[in-house]
C-alpha positions as a LaTeX table, in Angstrom:
\begin{tabular}{lrrr}
\hline
Residue & $x$ (\AA) & $y$ (\AA) & $z$ (\AA) \\
\hline
Met1 & $-30.34$ & $-4.76$ & 13.22 \\
Ala2 & $-27.40$ & $-7.17$ & 12.87 \\
Glu3 & $-24.06$ & $-6.22$ & 14.38 \\
Pro4 & $-21.65$ & $-4.64$ & 11.87 \\
Ile5 & $-18.61$ & $-6.39$ & 10.47 \\
Ala6 & $-15.64$ & $-5.54$ & 12.70 \\
Ile7 & $-12.40$ & $-4.23$ & 11.24 \\
Ile8 & $-9.32$ & $-3.71$ & 13.40 \\
Gly9 & $-7.10$ & $-0.88$ & 12.19 \\
Ala10 & $-7.84$ & 2.39 & 10.38 \\
Gly11 & $-5.03$ & 2.29 & 7.82 \\
Pro12 & $-5.66$ & 2.05 & 4.07 \\
Ala13 & $-6.75$ & $-1.61$ & 4.34 \\
Gly14 & $-9.19$ & $-0.95$ & 7.16 \\
Met15 & $-10.72$ & 2.15 & 5.62 \\
Ala16 & $-10.95$ & 0.54 & 2.16 \\
Thr17 & $-12.64$ & $-2.54$ & 3.62 \\
Ala18 & $-15.20$ & $-0.44$ & 5.48 \\
Leu19 & $-15.93$ & 1.72 & 2.44 \\
Ala20 & $-16.30$ & $-1.27$ & 0.14 \\
Leu21 & $-18.47$ & $-3.25$ & 2.57 \\
Gln22 & $-20.82$ & $-0.33$ & 3.06 \\
Lys23 & $-20.99$ & 0.08 & $-0.71$ \\
Val24 & $-22.39$ & $-3.47$ & $-1.05$ \\
Gly25 & $-24.78$ & $-3.09$ & 1.88 \\
His26 & $-22.88$ & $-4.57$ & 4.83 \\
Pro27 & $-22.46$ & $-2.16$ & 7.75 \\
Ala28 & $-18.94$ & $-2.05$ & 9.16 \\
Val29 & $-17.12$ & $-0.51$ & 12.09 \\
Ile30 & $-13.40$ & 0.17 & 12.42 \\
Tyr31 & $-11.74$ & $-0.15$ & 15.82 \\
Glu32 & $-8.61$ & 2.01 & 15.95 \\
Arg33 & $-6.28$ & 1.98 & 18.95 \\
Tyr34 & $-5.00$ & 5.51 & 18.29 \\
Lys35 & $-7.12$ & 8.62 & 18.80 \\
Glu36 & $-7.36$ & 9.12 & 15.03 \\
Ala37 & $-6.51$ & 7.48 & 11.71 \\
Arg38 & $-2.95$ & 8.60 & 11.15 \\
Pro39 & $-0.77$ & 8.05 & 8.08 \\
Ala40 & 2.57 & 6.31 & 8.52 \\
Gly41 & 4.82 & 8.58 & 6.50 \\
Asn42 & 4.15 & 11.01 & 3.69 \\
Ile43 & 5.25 & 9.73 & 0.28 \\
Leu44 & 2.98 & 7.43 & $-1.73$ \\
Asn45 & 2.33 & 6.23 & $-5.27$ \\
Leu46 & $-0.66$ & 4.30 & $-6.62$ \\
Trp47 & $-1.27$ & 2.36 & $-9.84$ \\
Pro48 & $-4.65$ & 2.31 & $-11.69$ \\
Pro49 & $-6.20$ & $-0.73$ & $-9.90$ \\
Pro50 & $-6.36$ & 0.93 & $-6.45$ \\
Ile51 & $-7.56$ & 4.15 & $-8.10$ \\
Lys52 & $-10.42$ & 2.17 & $-9.70$ \\
Ala53 & $-11.17$ & 0.58 & $-6.33$ \\
Leu54 & $-11.30$ & 3.97 & $-4.62$ \\
Gln55 & $-13.61$ & 5.31 & $-7.33$ \\
Asp56 & $-15.95$ & 2.34 & $-6.95$ \\
Met57 & $-15.97$ & 2.86 & $-3.17$ \\
Gly58 & $-17.14$ & 6.44 & $-3.59$ \\
Val59 & $-13.84$ & 8.17 & $-2.80$ \\
Asp60 & $-13.17$ & 11.43 & $-4.62$ \\
Thr61 & $-10.09$ & 10.74 & $-6.76$ \\
Asp62 & $-10.20$ & 13.95 & $-8.79$ \\
Asp63 & $-6.83$ & 15.69 & $-8.55$ \\
Leu64 & $-5.82$ & 13.17 & $-5.87$ \\
Gly65 & $-2.23$ & 13.23 & $-7.08$ \\
Ala66 & $-0.01$ & 13.91 & $-10.05$ \\
Pro67 & $-0.09$ & 11.57 & $-13.08$ \\
Cys68 & 3.40 & 10.25 & $-13.76$ \\
Ala69 & 5.21 & 8.28 & $-16.43$ \\
Gly70 & 7.42 & 5.60 & $-14.86$ \\
Val71 & 11.09 & 5.40 & $-15.83$ \\
Phe72 & 13.91 & 3.27 & $-14.38$ \\
Thr73 & 17.44 & 4.54 & $-15.00$ \\
Asn74 & 21.01 & 4.29 & $-13.83$ \\
Ala75 & 22.57 & 7.15 & $-11.86$ \\
Lys76 & 23.64 & 8.91 & $-15.07$ \\
Gly77 & 20.12 & 8.88 & $-16.49$ \\
His78 & 20.45 & 6.01 & $-18.96$ \\
Val79 & 16.97 & 4.46 & $-19.29$ \\
Arg80 & 16.80 & 0.81 & $-18.33$ \\
Ala81 & 13.01 & 0.45 & $-18.38$ \\
Asp82 & 10.15 & 2.65 & $-19.56$ \\
Val83 & 6.67 & 1.78 & $-18.27$ \\
His84 & 4.04 & 2.33 & $-20.96$ \\
Ile85 & 0.49 & 2.25 & $-19.58$ \\
Asp86 & $-2.37$ & 2.00 & $-22.06$ \\
Pro87 & $-3.61$ & 5.56 & $-22.84$ \\
Glu88 & $-7.24$ & 4.57 & $-22.24$ \\
Val89 & $-6.34$ & 3.20 & $-18.80$ \\
Gln90 & $-4.55$ & 6.46 & $-18.03$ \\
Arg91 & $-7.59$ & 8.46 & $-19.12$ \\
Lys92 & $-10.00$ & 6.47 & $-16.95$ \\
Tyr93 & $-7.85$ & 6.38 & $-13.83$ \\
Asn94 & $-6.16$ & 9.80 & $-13.82$ \\
Gly95 & $-2.82$ & 8.57 & $-15.10$ \\
Gly96 & $-0.64$ & 5.50 & $-15.22$ \\
Phe97 & 1.15 & 6.08 & $-11.94$ \\
Ile98 & $-0.10$ & 8.61 & $-9.40$ \\
Gly99 & 2.27 & 10.49 & $-7.07$ \\
Met100 & 0.65 & 11.84 & $-3.92$ \\
Leu101 & 1.07 & 12.52 & $-0.24$ \\
Arg102 & $-0.21$ & 9.79 & 2.05 \\
Pro103 & $-2.15$ & 12.23 & 4.30 \\
Val104 & $-4.11$ & 13.40 & 1.22 \\
Leu105 & $-5.24$ & 9.81 & 0.56 \\
Tyr106 & $-6.31$ & 9.46 & 4.21 \\
Glu107 & $-8.28$ & 12.72 & 4.01 \\
Arg108 & $-10.17$ & 11.54 & 0.91 \\
Met109 & $-10.96$ & 8.12 & 2.37 \\
Leu110 & $-12.05$ & 9.58 & 5.70 \\
Ala111 & $-14.31$ & 12.05 & 3.93 \\
Ala112 & $-16.09$ & 9.16 & 2.17 \\
Leu113 & $-16.67$ & 7.14 & 5.35 \\
Pro114 & $-20.02$ & 7.56 & 7.11 \\
Glu115 & $-19.82$ & 9.33 & 10.44 \\
Asp116 & $-18.92$ & 7.14 & 13.44 \\
Thr117 & $-17.52$ & 4.32 & 11.25 \\
Ile118 & $-14.19$ & 4.66 & 13.09 \\
Gln119 & $-14.17$ & 4.06 & 16.83 \\
Pro120 & $-10.89$ & 5.70 & 17.96 \\
Ser121 & $-8.87$ & 4.98 & 21.10 \\
Thr122 & $-10.32$ & 1.45 & 21.14 \\
Thr123 & $-8.11$ & $-1.61$ & 21.56 \\
Ile124 & $-9.23$ & $-5.19$ & 20.96 \\
Thr125 & $-7.06$ & $-7.63$ & 22.88 \\
Asp126 & $-8.62$ & $-10.96$ & 21.91 \\
Phe127 & $-11.37$ & $-12.64$ & 19.89 \\
His128 & $-13.13$ & $-15.98$ & 19.80 \\
Asp129 & $-14.80$ & $-17.47$ & 16.73 \\
His130 & $-17.67$ & $-19.59$ & 18.09 \\
Gly131 & $-19.05$ & $-20.64$ & 14.72 \\
Asp132 & $-22.16$ & $-18.45$ & 14.60 \\
Gly133 & $-20.13$ & $-15.28$ & 15.08 \\
Val134 & $-17.04$ & $-13.78$ & 16.65 \\
Thr135 & $-16.78$ & $-12.42$ & 20.19 \\
Leu136 & $-14.44$ & $-9.44$ & 20.52 \\
Thr137 & $-12.75$ & $-8.67$ & 23.84 \\
Phe138 & $-11.73$ & $-5.07$ & 24.47 \\
Ala139 & $-8.93$ & $-3.72$ & 26.65 \\
Asp140 & $-11.44$ & $-2.66$ & 29.32 \\
Gly141 & $-12.79$ & $-6.21$ & 29.58 \\
Thr142 & $-16.05$ & $-5.63$ & 27.74 \\
Thr143 & $-17.13$ & $-7.83$ & 24.83 \\
Lys144 & $-19.10$ & $-7.40$ & 21.63 \\
Glu145 & $-20.35$ & $-9.68$ & 18.86 \\
Thr146 & $-19.60$ & $-9.39$ & 15.15 \\
Pro147 & $-20.48$ & $-11.68$ & 12.22 \\
Val148 & $-17.04$ & $-11.26$ & 10.57 \\
Leu149 & $-13.66$ & $-10.03$ & 11.79 \\
Ile150 & $-11.16$ & $-8.36$ & 9.45 \\
Gly151 & $-7.65$ & $-8.00$ & 10.85 \\
Ala152 & $-6.17$ & $-4.88$ & 9.27 \\
Asp153 & $-4.01$ & $-4.15$ & 12.29 \\
Gly154 & $-0.61$ & $-3.87$ & 10.64 \\
Ile155 & 2.69 & $-5.70$ & 10.67 \\
Asp156 & 2.33 & $-6.51$ & 14.40 \\
Ser157 & $-1.22$ & $-7.81$ & 13.91 \\
Met158 & $-2.91$ & $-9.42$ & 16.89 \\
Val159 & $-5.38$ & $-11.10$ & 14.54 \\
Arg160 & $-2.64$ & $-12.69$ & 12.44 \\
Arg161 & $-0.87$ & $-13.95$ & 15.56 \\
Lys162 & $-4.10$ & $-15.38$ & 16.98 \\
Leu163 & $-5.01$ & $-17.12$ & 13.71 \\
Trp164 & $-1.60$ & $-18.35$ & 12.57 \\
Gly165 & 0.87 & $-17.95$ & 15.44 \\
Asp166 & 4.03 & $-15.89$ & 15.71 \\
Ser167 & 6.30 & $-15.34$ & 12.72 \\
Pro168 & 9.51 & $-13.32$ & 12.84 \\
Lys169 & 10.00 & $-10.04$ & 11.04 \\
Arg170 & 12.39 & $-10.23$ & 8.12 \\
Glu171 & 15.00 & $-7.48$ & 8.18 \\
His172 & 15.97 & $-6.24$ & 4.73 \\
Lys173 & 18.95 & $-4.40$ & 6.24 \\
Leu174 & 17.93 & $-1.33$ & 4.26 \\
His175 & 16.54 & 2.06 & 5.16 \\
Ile176 & 14.81 & 4.84 & 3.26 \\
Ile177 & 15.03 & 8.55 & 3.85 \\
Gly178 & 12.31 & 10.41 & 2.01 \\
Gly179 & 10.59 & 13.75 & 1.89 \\
Tyr180 & 8.58 & 16.17 & $-0.17$ \\
Thr181 & 8.59 & 19.78 & $-1.26$ \\
Met182 & 5.73 & 21.80 & $-2.71$ \\
Thr183 & 8.12 & 23.69 & $-4.95$ \\
Thr184 & 9.23 & 22.79 & $-8.47$ \\
Pro185 & 12.94 & 23.60 & $-8.76$ \\
Pro186 & 14.67 & 23.20 & $-12.15$ \\
Gly187 & 16.08 & 19.73 & $-12.84$ \\
Pro188 & 13.41 & 17.18 & $-11.83$ \\
Arg189 & 11.01 & 16.28 & $-14.63$ \\
Lys190 & 7.41 & 17.19 & $-13.89$ \\
Gly191 & 4.99 & 14.38 & $-14.68$ \\
Tyr192 & 7.52 & 11.62 & $-14.11$ \\
Cys193 & 8.41 & 9.01 & $-11.51$ \\
Val194 & 12.12 & 8.32 & $-11.94$ \\
Val195 & 13.64 & 5.35 & $-10.12$ \\
Ala196 & 17.42 & 5.57 & $-10.44$ \\
His197 & 20.13 & 3.21 & $-9.15$ \\
Gly198 & 23.81 & 3.79 & $-8.58$ \\
Arg199 & 26.27 & 1.11 & $-7.46$ \\
Lys200 & 25.06 & 1.21 & $-3.84$ \\
Val201 & 22.28 & 3.79 & $-3.56$ \\
Gln202 & 18.83 & 4.28 & $-5.05$ \\
Gly203 & 17.79 & 7.89 & $-5.65$ \\
Ser204 & 14.25 & 8.49 & $-6.88$ \\
Tyr205 & 11.54 & 11.10 & $-7.17$ \\
Ser206 & 8.04 & 11.60 & $-8.53$ \\
Ser207 & 5.68 & 14.46 & $-9.14$ \\
Ile208 & 2.94 & 14.98 & $-6.54$ \\
Arg209 & $-0.08$ & 17.23 & $-6.22$ \\
Lys210 & $-1.75$ & 18.60 & $-3.09$ \\
Asp211 & $-4.74$ & 20.94 & $-3.06$ \\
Gly212 & $-4.11$ & 21.79 & $-6.70$ \\
Gln213 & $-0.45$ & 22.65 & $-6.08$ \\
Asp214 & 2.34 & 20.74 & $-7.81$ \\
Gly215 & 5.42 & 19.50 & $-6.02$ \\
Phe216 & 7.78 & 16.55 & $-5.77$ \\
Gln217 & 8.45 & 13.68 & $-3.41$ \\
Trp218 & 11.83 & 11.99 & $-3.27$ \\
Trp219 & 13.53 & 9.09 & $-1.54$ \\
Val220 & 17.03 & 7.70 & $-1.18$ \\
Leu221 & 17.75 & 4.15 & $-0.09$ \\
Glu222 & 20.87 & 2.29 & 1.02 \\
Ala223 & 21.99 & $-0.76$ & 2.96 \\
Trp224 & 21.79 & $-0.14$ & 6.71 \\
Asn225 & 22.37 & $-2.39$ & 9.69 \\
Pro226 & 19.16 & $-2.25$ & 11.77 \\
Glu227 & 21.27 & $-2.28$ & 14.95 \\
Thr228 & 23.03 & 0.93 & 13.91 \\
Pro229 & 21.48 & 4.14 & 15.26 \\
Pro230 & 19.81 & 6.43 & 12.70 \\
Pro231 & 21.87 & 9.24 & 11.16 \\
Ala232 & 22.13 & 12.27 & 13.44 \\
Ser233 & 20.75 & 14.50 & 10.68 \\
Leu234 & 18.38 & 12.96 & 8.14 \\
Ala235 & 18.69 & 16.00 & 5.89 \\
Ala236 & 22.49 & 15.92 & 5.86 \\
His237 & 22.59 & 12.17 & 5.28 \\
Ala238 & 20.04 & 12.43 & 2.48 \\
Arg239 & 22.12 & 15.15 & 0.82 \\
Ser240 & 25.18 & 12.90 & 0.89 \\
Leu241 & 23.28 & 9.96 & $-0.62$ \\
Ala242 & 21.62 & 12.11 & $-3.29$ \\
Ala243 & 24.92 & 13.62 & $-4.49$ \\
Glu244 & 25.16 & 11.21 & $-7.46$ \\
Phe245 & 21.55 & 11.96 & $-8.53$ \\
Pro246 & 21.44 & 15.67 & $-9.47$ \\
Ala247 & 17.64 & 15.98 & $-9.74$ \\
Val248 & 17.14 & 14.26 & $-6.37$ \\
Ala249 & 19.87 & 16.40 & $-4.80$ \\
Thr250 & 18.03 & 19.52 & $-5.97$ \\
Leu251 & 14.83 & 18.30 & $-4.31$ \\
Val252 & 16.55 & 17.36 & $-1.05$ \\
Ala253 & 18.02 & 20.86 & $-0.88$ \\
Ala254 & 14.55 & 22.37 & $-1.39$ \\
Thr255 & 12.85 & 20.24 & 1.30 \\
Pro256 & 12.14 & 21.62 & 4.79 \\
Glu257 & 13.55 & 19.34 & 7.48 \\
Gln258 & 10.10 & 18.76 & 8.98 \\
Asn259 & 9.08 & 17.12 & 5.67 \\
Ile260 & 11.83 & 14.47 & 5.87 \\
Gln261 & 11.31 & 11.03 & 7.41 \\
Arg262 & 13.13 & 7.72 & 7.70 \\
Trp263 & 11.91 & 4.10 & 7.51 \\
Gln264 & 13.80 & 0.96 & 8.43 \\
Ile265 & 12.66 & $-1.67$ & 5.93 \\
Arg266 & 11.32 & $-4.95$ & 7.19 \\
Asp267 & 8.50 & $-7.33$ & 6.34 \\
Arg268 & 7.25 & $-10.79$ & 7.30 \\
Val269 & 7.58 & $-13.95$ & 5.22 \\
Pro270 & 4.21 & $-14.32$ & 3.44 \\
Leu271 & 1.55 & $-16.67$ & 4.80 \\
Glu272 & 0.04 & $-19.50$ & 2.80 \\
Lys273 & $-3.44$ & $-18.78$ & 4.23 \\
Trp274 & $-5.16$ & $-15.69$ & 5.63 \\
Ser275 & $-8.67$ & $-16.82$ & 6.51 \\
Lys276 & $-9.91$ & $-19.13$ & 9.22 \\
Gly277 & $-13.61$ & $-19.46$ & 9.96 \\
Arg278 & $-15.19$ & $-16.02$ & 10.20 \\
Ala279 & $-11.90$ & $-14.10$ & 10.41 \\
Thr280 & $-9.42$ & $-13.00$ & 7.77 \\
Leu281 & $-6.55$ & $-10.57$ & 7.20 \\
Ala282 & $-5.98$ & $-7.53$ & 5.01 \\
Gly283 & $-3.17$ & $-5.09$ & 4.33 \\
Asp284 & 0.10 & $-5.32$ & 6.24 \\
Ser285 & $-1.46$ & $-7.89$ & 8.58 \\
Ala286 & $-1.63$ & $-10.24$ & 5.61 \\
His287 & 1.34 & $-9.10$ & 3.52 \\
Ala288 & 3.65 & $-6.62$ & 5.22 \\
Thr289 & 5.59 & $-5.26$ & 2.29 \\
Ser290 & 8.80 & $-3.38$ & 1.73 \\
Pro291 & 8.19 & 0.04 & 0.16 \\
Tyr292 & 11.31 & $-0.65$ & $-1.90$ \\
Ala293 & 9.63 & $-1.93$ & $-5.04$ \\
Ala294 & 6.11 & $-2.91$ & $-4.08$ \\
Tyr295 & 2.92 & $-0.98$ & $-3.42$ \\
Gly296 & 1.66 & $-1.88$ & 0.02 \\
Ala297 & $-1.06$ & 0.78 & 0.20 \\
Gly298 & $-2.34$ & $-0.14$ & $-3.25$ \\
Met299 & $-2.52$ & $-3.84$ & $-2.40$ \\
Ser300 & $-4.24$ & $-2.99$ & 0.88 \\
Ile301 & $-6.94$ & $-1.02$ & $-0.93$ \\
Gly302 & $-7.35$ & $-3.99$ & $-3.27$ \\
Asp303 & $-7.81$ & $-6.32$ & $-0.31$ \\
Gly304 & $-10.73$ & $-4.24$ & 0.97 \\
Tyr305 & $-12.27$ & $-4.17$ & $-2.49$ \\
Phe306 & $-12.18$ & $-7.95$ & $-2.90$ \\
Ile307 & $-13.39$ & $-8.68$ & 0.63 \\
Ala308 & $-16.53$ & $-6.71$ & $-0.14$ \\
Lys309 & $-16.88$ & $-8.12$ & $-3.65$ \\
Asn310 & $-16.90$ & $-11.65$ & $-2.26$ \\
Leu311 & $-19.22$ & $-10.85$ & 0.66 \\
Asn312 & $-21.65$ & $-8.99$ & $-1.61$ \\
Gly313 & $-25.06$ & $-10.67$ & $-1.29$ \\
Val314 & $-23.87$ & $-13.15$ & 1.35 \\
Asp315 & $-26.15$ & $-13.80$ & 4.33 \\
Leu316 & $-23.80$ & $-13.15$ & 7.25 \\
Ala317 & $-25.82$ & $-15.52$ & 9.44 \\
Asp318 & $-24.89$ & $-18.38$ & 7.08 \\
Thr319 & $-21.55$ & $-19.62$ & 8.42 \\
Ala320 & $-20.78$ & $-21.82$ & 5.43 \\
Ala321 & $-21.43$ & $-18.93$ & 3.04 \\
Val322 & $-19.24$ & $-16.53$ & 5.03 \\
Val323 & $-16.38$ & $-19.03$ & 5.27 \\
Gly324 & $-16.64$ & $-19.76$ & 1.54 \\
Ala325 & $-16.61$ & $-16.04$ & 0.67 \\
Leu326 & $-13.48$ & $-15.41$ & 2.73 \\
Glu327 & $-11.75$ & $-18.42$ & 1.18 \\
Thr328 & $-12.65$ & $-17.13$ & $-2.28$ \\
Tyr329 & $-11.34$ & $-13.68$ & $-1.35$ \\
Glu330 & $-7.91$ & $-14.94$ & $-0.36$ \\
Gln331 & $-7.31$ & $-17.43$ & $-3.18$ \\
Pro332 & $-6.20$ & $-14.92$ & $-5.87$ \\
Arg333 & $-4.92$ & $-12.32$ & $-3.41$ \\
Ile334 & $-2.32$ & $-14.53$ & $-1.72$ \\
Pro335 & $-0.32$ & $-15.41$ & $-4.88$ \\
His336 & $-0.55$ & $-11.81$ & $-6.14$ \\
Thr337 & 0.60 & $-10.16$ & $-2.92$ \\
Thr338 & 3.18 & $-12.85$ & $-2.16$ \\
Ala339 & 4.81 & $-12.26$ & $-5.55$ \\
Gln340 & 5.01 & $-8.53$ & $-4.84$ \\
Val341 & 6.43 & $-9.01$ & $-1.33$ \\
Gln342 & 9.06 & $-11.47$ & $-2.52$ \\
Met343 & 10.00 & $-9.35$ & $-5.53$ \\
Ala344 & 10.52 & $-6.32$ & $-3.30$ \\
Tyr345 & 12.74 & $-8.34$ & $-1.00$ \\
Gln346 & 14.77 & $-9.86$ & $-3.84$ \\
Leu347 & 15.28 & $-6.55$ & $-5.66$ \\
Gly348 & 16.45 & $-4.93$ & $-2.45$ \\
Gln349 & 19.00 & $-7.69$ & $-1.98$ \\
Met350 & 20.14 & $-7.58$ & $-5.61$ \\
Phe351 & 20.61 & $-3.81$ & $-5.76$ \\
His352 & 21.97 & $-3.19$ & $-2.26$ \\
His353 & 23.55 & $-6.36$ & $-0.92$ \\
Ala354 & 25.37 & $-7.72$ & $-3.97$ \\
Pro355 & 29.12 & $-8.21$ & $-3.35$ \\
Ala356 & 31.22 & $-5.26$ & $-4.50$ \\
Ile357 & 32.94 & $-7.36$ & $-7.18$ \\
Val358 & 29.57 & $-8.25$ & $-8.73$ \\
Arg359 & 28.07 & $-4.74$ & $-8.90$ \\
Pro360 & 29.88 & $-3.56$ & $-12.07$ \\
Val361 & 28.81 & $-6.72$ & $-13.91$ \\
Arg362 & 25.22 & $-6.34$ & $-12.66$ \\
Asp363 & 25.06 & $-2.71$ & $-13.79$ \\
Phe364 & 26.63 & $-3.42$ & $-17.17$ \\
Tyr365 & 24.03 & $-6.12$ & $-17.77$ \\
Phe366 & 21.13 & $-3.85$ & $-16.76$ \\
Asp367 & 22.46 & $-1.05$ & $-18.96$ \\
His368 & 22.94 & $-3.21$ & $-22.06$ \\
Ser369 & 20.13 & $-5.75$ & $-21.90$ \\
Lys370 & 16.33 & $-5.63$ & $-22.10$ \\
Met371 & 15.85 & $-7.58$ & $-18.87$ \\
Leu372 & 14.45 & $-4.73$ & $-16.77$ \\
Gln373 & 12.37 & $-3.48$ & $-19.67$ \\
Lys374 & 10.76 & $-6.90$ & $-20.04$ \\
Gln375 & 10.28 & $-7.49$ & $-16.31$ \\
Ile376 & 9.20 & $-3.99$ & $-15.31$ \\
Gly377 & 8.46 & $-1.87$ & $-18.35$ \\
Asp378 & 6.48 & $-4.50$ & $-20.27$ \\
Gln379 & 5.17 & $-6.83$ & $-17.55$ \\
Asn380 & 3.80 & $-4.18$ & $-15.18$ \\
Pro381 & 1.29 & $-2.81$ & $-17.71$ \\
Lys382 & 0.14 & $-6.37$ & $-18.49$ \\
Asp383 & $-0.34$ & $-7.05$ & $-14.79$ \\
Ile384 & $-2.32$ & $-3.83$ & $-14.39$ \\
Ile385 & $-4.68$ & $-4.77$ & $-17.23$ \\
Ala386 & $-5.13$ & $-8.22$ & $-15.69$ \\
Gln387 & $-5.89$ & $-6.76$ & $-12.26$ \\
Leu388 & $-8.44$ & $-4.33$ & $-13.70$ \\
Gly389 & $-10.08$ & $-7.21$ & $-15.52$ \\
Glu390 & $-10.22$ & $-9.26$ & $-12.32$ \\
Met391 & $-11.93$ & $-6.36$ & $-10.54$ \\
Gly392 & $-14.79$ & $-6.31$ & $-13.04$ \\
Glu393 & $-17.04$ & $-3.44$ & $-14.04$ \\
Ala394 & $-18.30$ & $-2.39$ & $-10.60$ \\
Leu395 & $-18.00$ & $-3.26$ & $-6.95$ \\
Gly396 & $-21.73$ & $-3.61$ & $-6.38$ \\
Pro397 & $-24.90$ & $-1.62$ & $-5.79$ \\
Ser398 & $-24.78$ & 1.36 & $-3.49$ \\
Arg399 & $-26.10$ & 1.12 & 0.03 \\
Asp400 & $-28.93$ & 3.53 & $-0.87$ \\
Ala401 & $-29.95$ & 1.34 & $-3.79$ \\
Leu402 & $-30.04$ & $-1.72$ & $-1.57$ \\
Glu403 & $-32.20$ & 0.07 & 1.00 \\
Glu404 & $-34.62$ & 1.24 & $-1.72$ \\
Thr405 & $-35.13$ & $-2.33$ & $-2.93$ \\
Ala406 & $-35.34$ & $-3.86$ & 0.55 \\
\hline
\end{tabular}
């Protein structure tokens, strides 16, 4: 039996890639340096395309999260953009915008993976593409062969560095404090994701669901010098930031301190290529993304889907075919993910680093023009329809079906 495709990293990109590859008949193994697949943070939202991808991969998406309507407002609640997702799309994919806890997504993906797919506590330190395959070198000095290497090893990716050299991290000079509560206090609107901006602070929340129980996740965001130590109390600092957003303030007050986390926002300037020979990138390795206004987990799941879609039916012993499949995989993904990464960076700068004298003019324009409605409320649904169309009807035949016809 041929060696499985090797994936480094058991985050959403790595697990999605393994699930999708196995769906089209290519065995895969995930090498994870930690003792288990562990989520980075709690709060998460997904659009319909990654939900479709998960469904096609065999992941149980029933009651995965809470369906939400997306609304962008100012701090006083004035609507600047209303995201209208096609009702049929919402019906097929459990809503237009799904609010969930990141550990719940990991649990569902792990449950769908065949046993022993993930090799925990395993570090790959180097690799060599010798044309007919790729030799992996492990931390203990042993080696192993694989026909294809997928680097899904995060923002500090060894695979990215080996393929394309070092590139500096880009500091957004922003941080997020976020948390969740499995209570539903009065004030926040159930079934909504509300993204609200004041002059200097973003205060947002969305409905979530866990094990059939409804709750809310929230996040507040502000400019923050990365050299400044974190606030002494995340809960107290979050309360101060949320003061101008009454619904968010209510949620912060209802959140246990152990459910509150902080993220310093940084990314890397996007690459112009991901693939070289028999190796390619996925997830944060390819497009580390600010959580500010992008959807890193959703794009990562999409990467795994399209890797498998392009390798479906490919003879992994045929080097030219493998190289061509990986090139085809990256061609539409790079412009799509690059646009999201850059938009997240630019929006963060516009909302949180604009000079004080400019902020009133900016906010007046957003409150009295259709700009955000056109760019977010109207364009996002169009992009979602386009992405679903690009994905096609199905990922490919199941592994069982392939074995029955072999």
